[in-house]
N, C-alpha and C positions, 0 to 999 in steps of 0.2 A: 732023335738030335738031328738027322737028315731032313726028316719033314718040318722041324721047326724052323731049320736054316732057311728052307725055301721059302716058307711062309714069311719071314723076316725079310727075304731077299725082294718078296713080292711085294710086303708091305713098305720097302724102300723104295722101289721102281714107282710104286703108285703114289706115294706121299710127296716126293721130292717135286714132281711136276704141278701137283695140284699148288703147293705154296708158291712155287714160280710163275704158275700162270695167274694167280691172284696178285702177286706183287706187280707183275707186268701191267695188267689191268687198272690197277691203281696209279701208276705211273702214268698210263696212258689217258687216264680221267683228268689227272692233275695237268697235264700238258694241254689237254683240250680243253680245261677251265681257264689254264692262263692264257691260252689263244684266242679264246672268245671273251675275255675280259678285255684284252688288248685291242681285238677287232671291234668292240662295241667302243671303247675309249676312241679310237681311232674315227670312227664314223660321227661320235659326238663333237668332235674336235672340227673335223671337217665340215659338218653341217653348221657349226658356230660360226665357220667363218666364210659361209657362203652370204653373199649380200642379196638383198631382195632386188628383182629386177627392177630398172628404173622406169617409173610410170611416165606415161606419154600424154604431154601437153600441146594443145593446139597453139601454135605460136599467133596466130591471127586472133586469138582470144584473150591474149595478155599483152600489157604495155611495156613495151622495150623501148629504153630511152639510153642514147649514148653520153658517156661522161665527157666533159669537157673543161677547159681551162680558159679564163678570162674573168671579164667583171660579173659582177653578181649583186643585184640591188635588193638590199633586205627591206621588205614592206611589210606592214601590218594592215589587214585586212579586216572588215567591219561593215555592218548593217548601219543604215540610217535613212533619215528623211529630209526631205526638202522644207528649207524653214520659210515660215511666210515672211512677205514683204512688208515692210512699215506701212501703217495705214497713212492714206493721202499722198504717199510718196509715188513718184511716177520713175520707178527705178531704170536703168538701162538694163538690157538683154543679158550683159554679162556681168551682173552684181548677185545674181542667184547664191544663196547659201545653202550649205547641206550640213548637217548636223550628225556626225556619225557617234554610233556608242561602241567605245572600245573598253576590252577588260582592262582595269587597272594595270595589270602586271605589264601588257603592251603599251598602254597609255603613257606610261611613266618615261618611254623614251621618245615620245612626239615632241616635236619643238615647231613653234611658230615659224613660217616661211619654208617648212618642207613642202615638197612637191607631193600632189596626189592626183588619183585620177577617179571620177567618177562614173560609174555605170549606172545610166538612167531607166535601162532596158529599152530605150528608144535610140540610145547612142552614148558613146563614151567620151566625157568631157574631161579636160585637163583642168587642175586647180592647184590651190595651196593653202596651206593651214593658217588660219587668221586668229584661231582662239583655242585655247584648252582651258576647260572649266574643271578646277581642280575639286569641286565637290564630287565625292564618290556616291552613286546610289545603286544599291544590290552589286557593288563590285565593278560597277561600270562608270567610266568616264566619258563625258562628252566632249567631242573635238569638232569644232568649226572649220568648215572649208570653203572657201569662196570659189567659185568657176571663174577660169581665166577666159573663157569662150562663151558663147551663147549656149543656153539648154535649149534642147529641142523644144519645138513648139508643144508638144504634148504634156511638157512638164508642168505638173501642178504642185502648189504647197501640200504638204502631208504627205506627198507621195513617197514611197519606199524605194531606196537607191541600195547599191551596193559601193563601197569606196575602198582604195587602199592609199594609205599613207607610205611615201619612201623614207625611211627612217635612216638609212645606210647605203653607201656605195662600196662595195668592196672591189680590188682591182687584183688580177692575177691570181685568182683562186681556183680551186677544182671543184667542181659542182655537178650536179645532177637532178633531174626531177624529182620532185617530192614522191617517196613511196608511200603507199596506202597507210603504212605504220610508223612512217617515219618522223620521229620527234627531233629538236634540237637537242645537240649534245647528249646523243644515246649512241650506243652501239647496236646494231641490227645484223639480221642475218639475209643476205640477198642472193638470189641465184644470178652467177656471173654466165653469159652467154658464150658459149665455144666460138673461135674463130670462124669456124665453118658454119655456125648457126643450127647444128643439129643438136645440140644439148646444152645444159648449163649445169654448172656446179654450184654448192652453197658456199657462201663466203662471208667472212664476219667484215662488215664496214663501220666505222666510226666516224657518226655525223657530226657536224659544226653548227654554224648559225644558219637560220631558215628564212627564206623569203615566203611568198604565197603559193608558188608553184615550183620553187628550186631549192635547194639545201646544199649546205657545204660538204664537201668530202674530205675528212681529215688523214684517214688511212683506210686501206683494203682496196681501193681501187685507183685506176691511172687513166689520164686521158686517154678516150678512144675506148675503153672498155663499154661492153653493152649488156645492160642488166635489166631484170624484169622488175617492174616497179607494182604490179599487180599483186592484189590480195592472194597469197600461195599458200594458204593455211590449210587447204584441203591436201595438200602434199607434205604436211608435216612428219618428220622423222624419216625423209628421204634426203640424201645428201646431193643427189643428182636427179636431174628430169630430161628426158628425149622431148626434143622440139620437131613437130612436123606439122 
């Protein structure tokens, strides 16, 4: 009996620590697992919040313009040719007529008497609209512009020219140069330059009526702001760029 009791005592001494050690190991493993999962989750959240470094843009390679407030002339630009003179007539040098081909959607706003400018590629001459042909051919209408001054000596009938007709003049509006992808009555993203000129942030700009080289700003920019008007599609996905 004494020997059996000793064995039981020995078994008791040996068994209890084994069960306790296994329990402690399981608890430690559970704790390590929880801590590991929490650490991985924390790192994942941290990495997800990291913003990619702003790319560097050469400021001398982009077109930066300043937003201004004042008059804005709305013009329609089109290609055309110098019309032939009437046979047998000795017309004065300032009676040259140019025929512009203007898309119907724009030509509908053109009226007789409106001012125009004609670039003959040898000089720019002022003029005014003297006729609008309502017949549409290929979606294009013909607008006749008479030059108000003498055409350059090199100007000949049939010569190709560029023309701009002024269809409206707006007063006291906010405007900026036309961005590469700036269409009238649209909302686009533009990079607004920081006051110190070292960077630019992406902003939403609502555009209004447009002229040849300028466009109305309805919201998103204020007079004095500087924006990048060049094609910035190479930096899509970046809300900020650095300028150097």
